[in-house]
C-alpha positions, 0 to 999 in steps of 0.5 A, a space after each residue: 122707360 128713359 135711361 142712359 148708357 155711359 161707357 166709363 173707360 177708366 173703370 172699364 165698365 158701362 153704367 146704365 142709369 134709369 130715370 130715377 137715378 138708379 144705376 147699374 154697373 156692367 163690368 168689362 174684361 179685357 179679351 171679352 168679345 163684342 158678342 159677350 159685351 152685348 149680352 152682358 149689357 142687354 141684361 142691364 137694359 130695360 126690356 123695351 130697349 132690348 125689344 127695340 134693339 132686337 126689332 131693328 135687325 140692323 146688319 151694321 150691329 150684329 154682335 153674334 153669339 156670346 163669346 164669338 167674333 174677332 172684336 174684343 174689349 181691350 182696356 189698355 187700348 180703349 184708355 189710350 184712345 180716350 186720351 188721344 180723343 181728349 187731346 184731339 178735342 182740345 186741339 180742335 177747340 183751339 182751332 175753332 177759336 181762330 176764325 170768326 166763321 160760324 163753327 159747330 161745337 166739337 162733336 163725336 160721330 159715333 158711327 166712325 168715331 170721328 172727332 170733328 167740327 165744321 165751319 160755315 161760309 154762310 152761303 146756302 147751296 142750290 137744292 141737291 138731287 137725292 143722294 148727293 148729300 145727307 143732313 142739313 150741313 150739306 145745304 150750306 158751303 162748309 169746310 169740315 175737319 176732324 180725326 178718325 181711326 181710318 177705314 179701308 181706304 185710309 188705314 191709318 188714324 189721321 186728321 182730315 179736312 175737306 170742303 163741300 162742295 169741293 172747289 177746283 184746285 184745292 188739292 193742288 195747294 200746299 199743306 203743312 207740315 210736309 208729311 200732310 197730303 191730299 187723298 183724291 181717290 175718294 168722292 172728294 179731295 181730302 187733306 190727311 195727316 196721319 197720327 203717327 206723323 203728328 206723334 213723332 213731330 217735335 211739336 204735336 200740337 203745332 203740327 196738328 194746328 198747322 195742318 188744320 190751318 193750311 187745309 182751311 187756307 187751301 179750300 177756303 181760298 179756292 172756294 172764294 171765302 173772305 178768309 182774311 176777314 174771318 181771322 181772329 187776331 191774337 189776344 195781344 192785339 185786342 
């Protein structure tokens, strides 16, 4: 049976809505473990959805017994993340309007909680060997931008930007603001600007936009994009 699950962060609850509009609220409490959250949520889901989740046996989703685990719900931190993501989405939306290049909508990748967007040059790439890329976006020359909470290699929440395929020389280009850097330890050079540096700057919005623009300038120039032709002029010149 079709249904939707909404995480309502301000009210600290899940809302499970059925096809007829009937809704069930699943309250969350600070300190509740991931396993406890999942057990409470699954009791509100249709039986076929629970059976499907159980049948997948996905190691990436293993909440464990109720009450166990190091991950727990924290209403304060969840709402802080919500507000950050809303702010980041606004910055990315503004940045997306600076170029005539085909650009994806701002979207959220749930597996890493990336808030992201992608610009396309319009040039298709040769067919790749299996495993070199994933998804239709890697059939095209792109520059991707976003913000995520970090991982084992980049432990700080950060804005990022990278090109596919990675052009030679891009990682030698200057980035703005001065605290931005290139990370060359991964599979491709990635431009990074930590959230802490954005937050402590005199103008966080300007710092984030400068980073995104300088990253695009670096990788698009190295990739041979006609960057000047893609610049949207200021509204005052229209």
